[in-house]
C-alpha positions in Angstrom: 0.1 0.0 -0.1 1.4 3.3 -0.8 2.5 5.5 2.0 -0.2 7.8 3.3 -2.9 6.1 1.4 -6.1 4.9 3.4 -7.1 1.3 3.4 -10.2 0.6 1.6 -13.0 -0.1 4.4 -14.3 -3.6 4.7 -17.6 -4.6 5.7 -17.6 -6.1 9.5 -20.8 -8.1 8.4 -22.4 -9.4 5.5 -26.2 -10.7 5.6 -27.2 -13.1 2.9 -30.6 -14.7 2.5 -32.6 -12.7 0.1 -32.9 -14.3 -3.3 -33.7 -11.0 -5.5 -32.7 -7.4 -5.0 -33.2 -5.4 -2.1 -35.3 -2.2 -2.3 -35.0 -0.9 1.3 -33.1 -1.3 4.5 -33.6 0.6 7.7 -32.6 0.1 11.6 -34.8 0.0 14.4 -35.1 3.0 16.6 -32.9 1.4 19.2 -30.5 -0.2 16.9 -31.1 -3.6 17.6 -32.9 -4.8 14.4 -32.4 -4.2 10.9 -35.1 -4.7 8.4 -34.8 -5.2 4.8 -37.5 -5.4 1.8 -36.9 -7.4 -1.2 -38.1 -8.4 -4.7 -38.4 -11.8 -3.5 -41.6 -10.7 -1.8 -40.3 -10.7 1.9 -39.3 -8.6 4.5 -36.3 -9.9 6.8 -35.7 -8.8 10.0 -31.9 -9.4 11.4 -30.1 -8.9 14.5 -28.0 -5.6 13.9 -25.2 -7.0 16.1 -24.7 -10.4 14.8 -26.1 -10.7 11.7 -28.6 -13.4 12.7 -31.8 -13.5 10.7 -34.6 -13.3 13.4 -37.8 -13.5 11.1 -39.0 -13.4 7.4 -41.9 -12.0 6.7 -44.0 -12.8 3.6 -44.9 -9.1 2.8 -46.2 -9.3 -0.7 -48.5 -11.5 -2.8 -46.8 -10.8 -5.8 -43.6 -8.8 -7.5 -41.6 -7.1 -4.8 -41.8 -5.2 -1.2 -41.2 -1.5 -2.2 -40.5 0.1 1.3 -40.3 -0.9 5.1 -40.3 1.6 8.1 -40.5 1.3 11.9 -42.6 3.3 14.0 -40.4 5.9 16.3 -41.1 3.7 19.4 -40.1 0.7 17.3 -43.5 -1.1 18.1 -44.7 -1.5 14.7 -43.1 -2.0 11.3 -44.9 -0.9 8.2 -44.5 -2.4 4.7 -45.6 -1.4 1.2 -45.9 -3.7 -1.7 -46.4 -3.9 -5.4 -49.5 -6.1 -4.6 -50.9 -2.5 -3.6 -51.3 -3.6 0.1 -49.8 -1.6 3.3 -49.2 -4.3 6.1 -48.4 -3.6 9.4 -46.3 -6.1 11.7 -45.0 -6.5 15.3 -41.3 -6.6 14.8 -40.6 -8.5 18.0 -42.5 -11.6 16.9 -42.9 -11.0 13.2 -46.5 -11.4 13.5 -48.9 -9.7 11.0 -51.3 -7.2 12.6 -53.0 -6.3 9.6 -53.3 -4.9 6.0 -55.0 -2.1 4.0 -55.1 -1.9 0.0 -56.2 0.6 -2.5 -57.8 -0.1 -5.6 -55.6 1.5 -8.6 -56.3 1.7 -12.2 -53.4 -0.1 -13.4 -51.9 -3.3 -12.1 -48.4 -1.6 -11.8 -49.8 1.2 -9.4 -48.8 -0.7 -6.0 -48.2 0.7 -2.7 -44.9 2.9 -3.2 -43.6 4.0 0.3 -44.6 4.2 3.9 -43.6 6.7 6.5 -44.5 7.3 10.2 -45.0 10.6 11.6 -42.0 11.8 13.9 -44.3 11.7 16.8 -45.5 8.0 15.8 -49.0 9.1 15.8 -49.6 9.0 12.0 -48.8 6.4 9.3 -48.7 7.8 5.6 -48.8 5.4 2.5 -48.7 6.3 -1.3 -49.8 4.5 -4.2 -48.2 4.7 -7.8 -51.6 6.1 -9.0 -51.2 9.2 -6.5 -53.5 7.8 -3.9 -52.1 9.0 -0.4 -53.7 7.9 2.8 -52.8 8.9 6.5 -53.9 6.8 9.3 -53.8 7.5 13.0 -51.2 5.0 14.0 -53.2 3.7 17.3 -56.2 2.8 15.1 -54.6 2.5 11.4 -57.0 -0.6 10.7 -59.8 2.0 10.6 -60.7 4.1 7.4 -58.1 6.6 6.9 -58.6 9.8 8.2 -57.3 11.9 5.0 -58.4 9.8 2.2 -57.0 11.9 -0.6 -57.7 10.2 -4.0 -55.0 11.9 -6.0 -53.2 15.2 -6.1 -55.9 16.9 -8.3 -57.9 17.2 -5.0 -59.3 20.9 -4.4 -57.2 22.5 -1.6 -58.8 26.0 -0.2 -60.9 26.3 -3.4 -57.9 26.1 -5.8 -56.5 22.9 -7.8 -53.4 21.7 -6.4 -50.6 20.6 -8.6 -51.4 17.5 -10.2 -48.4 14.9 -11.1 -48.8 13.3 -14.7 -48.5 9.8 -13.3 -49.0 9.7 -9.5 -46.5 9.5 -6.8 -43.3 7.4 -5.6 -42.4 8.3 -2.3 -43.7 10.2 0.8 -42.1 11.5 3.9 -42.6 13.6 7.1 -40.2 16.6 8.0 -38.4 16.1 11.2 -40.5 18.4 13.0 -44.0 17.0 11.7 -44.9 20.3 10.0 -44.6 19.1 6.5 -45.6 16.0 4.3 -43.2 15.8 1.1 -44.6 13.7 -1.7 -42.2 12.9 -4.9 -44.0 12.6 -8.2 -43.4 10.7 -11.5 -43.5 13.9 -13.5 -40.4 15.1 -11.5 -42.0 17.5 -9.1 -41.9 17.5 -5.1 -45.0 18.9 -3.3 -44.5 20.1 0.4 -47.9 19.8 2.3 -48.0 21.9 5.1 -49.1 19.3 8.3 -51.5 18.8 9.5 -53.6 19.3 6.7 -55.1 21.8 5.8 -52.8 24.3 6.8 -52.0 26.4 3.8 -51.6 26.1 0.3 -49.0 23.3 -0.8 -45.8 24.3 -2.4 -44.4 22.8 -5.4 -40.4 22.1 -6.1 -39.8 21.6 -9.9 -37.7 19.0 -11.5 -37.6 16.7 -14.5 -37.5 12.7 -14.3 -39.4 10.5 -11.9 -38.6 11.2 -8.2 -37.3 8.2 -6.3 -36.3 9.5 -3.0 -37.2 12.3 -0.7 -35.2 12.9 2.3 -35.2 15.4 4.9 -32.0 16.1 7.1 -32.4 15.5 10.8 -32.5 19.3 11.4 -35.0 19.9 8.6 -32.7 22.3 7.0 -32.1 20.3 3.7 -34.2 18.2 1.6 -32.4 15.7 -0.7 -34.1 14.4 -4.0 -33.2 11.8 -6.1 -34.5 10.9 -9.7 -34.8 8.2 -12.1 -31.5 8.2 -14.6 -29.7 10.9 -12.6 -26.4 10.7 -10.9 -26.9 13.9 -9.2 -27.9 14.3 -5.6 -30.2 17.3 -5.8 -30.6 19.5 -2.6 -33.2 21.9 -1.4 -33.7 24.4 1.3 -37.3 23.3 2.5 -37.7 26.9 4.0 -37.1 29.1 1.2 -37.7 26.5 -1.5 -34.5 27.5 -3.2 -31.8 25.0 -4.4 -28.7 24.2 -2.6 -25.4 22.8 -4.5 -25.8 19.6 -5.6 -23.7 16.5 -4.7 -22.0 15.2 -7.6 -19.5 12.3 -8.0 -21.5 9.3 -8.9 -21.0 8.0 -12.4 -24.6 6.6 -12.7 -28.2 6.7 -11.2 -28.4 7.3 -7.6 -30.8 4.7 -6.1 -30.7 5.5 -2.3 -29.7 8.2 0.4 -29.6 8.3 4.2 -28.4 11.0 6.5 -26.4 10.2 9.9 -28.6 11.0 12.6 -26.6 13.9 13.6 -27.2 15.4 10.0 -23.3 15.9 9.5 -22.9 12.9 7.0 -25.0 11.7 3.9 -24.9 8.2 2.4 -25.8 7.5 -1.3 -25.9 4.3 -3.4 -25.6 4.3 -6.9 -25.8 1.9 -9.9 -21.9 2.8 -10.3 -21.6 0.0 -7.7 -20.6 2.4 -5.2 -21.8 3.8 -1.7 -20.2 7.6 -1.4 -20.4 9.3 2.2 -20.5 13.0 1.8 -20.3 16.1 4.0 -23.9 17.5 3.2 -22.8 21.2 4.3 -19.7 21.5 1.7 -20.8 18.8 -0.8 -17.2 16.9 -0.3 -17.3 13.3 -1.0 -15.6 11.7 2.1 -15.4 8.0 1.4 -16.1 6.0 -1.5 -17.2 2.2 -0.8 -16.7 -0.4 -3.4 -19.6 -2.2 -1.8 -20.3 -4.7 -4.3 -20.3 -5.6 -8.1 -24.0 -4.7 -8.6 -26.1 -1.6 -8.1 -26.3 -0.3 -4.9 -30.3 0.0 -3.9 -30.2 0.6 -0.1 -28.3 2.7 2.7 -29.0 3.1 6.1 -27.2 4.4 9.4 -27.6 3.2 12.7 -29.5 5.4 15.3 -26.0 6.0 17.0 -24.2 6.4 13.7 -21.4 4.1 14.3 -22.6 1.5 11.5 -23.9 2.0 7.9 -25.8 -0.7 6.2 -25.6 -1.1 2.4 -27.6 -3.2 -0.1 -27.4 -4.3 -3.5 -29.2 -5.8 -6.6 -27.8 -9.1 -5.7 -29.7 -9.6 -2.5 -26.7 -8.8 -0.2 -26.6 -6.6 2.7 -23.3 -5.5 4.3 -22.6 -3.6 7.7 -19.7 -1.2 7.9 -17.9 0.5 10.7 -18.9 4.0 10.0 -16.8 5.5 13.0 -14.2 8.0 11.8 -16.4 9.2 8.9 
């Protein structure tokens, strides 16, 4: 090794068991569990310390599981699947608590993403036709209390912006005052929350939005789009763009902030994962994560571990201290 050259990081754990691509990985709030969603129609729950497989959840009746999320207290696990259903589980036992679905016009318009509010009181889900549902997490099996059919619904007497082909993603701001949705037509809509709290705001863009992510302090909004190697960053208060992050050589698929907000990890089709300083835009670490597209990234709650996942179904855990 050349003098002064840092050694390439190596994973501390490698988790295998999925038989298709991984779409999403997330740690439980206490850091003891890691959940992974996959194209093999399952969600797997792993011991985050040892890598032991604890539960395999049959989370879709066809195609793939697109999203997985823990409630802030760790007591619930929600999944969204291409079979148009949202399912809620007990992560301690792996038991299914129930499911809800939405009828959509096209077979491909499945449940795209789920997200819990920061307080854990609400569960939001979005479908490929633009349907957005928000349940009270305590009684989510009842009728959704915000049953929007699409983004063309009238708000304050004026039509809200309507995407061309529905939505991909949904997330809450850290303080719970905004709900962000990303659309197939490239736009991001910021909804005042709870709704209605004023007119929604629209951030423009080209290309289907695949990720919308707030920084932990709420001062940055990261968006990823299909086909783009650039990580776009916005100021969600002023709606003005911040300097973009450039360095990946192919489409960026996933992004995750470290809980302190000082690092951002991204996974790309260029077969690497990069760790950035989101303030300066500097790429600090490049992981040769695997010889396949990188489709999922997640930091542990204490920021000491980074989970990466790929198209080959393999998940790797890295020591992120010192980054």
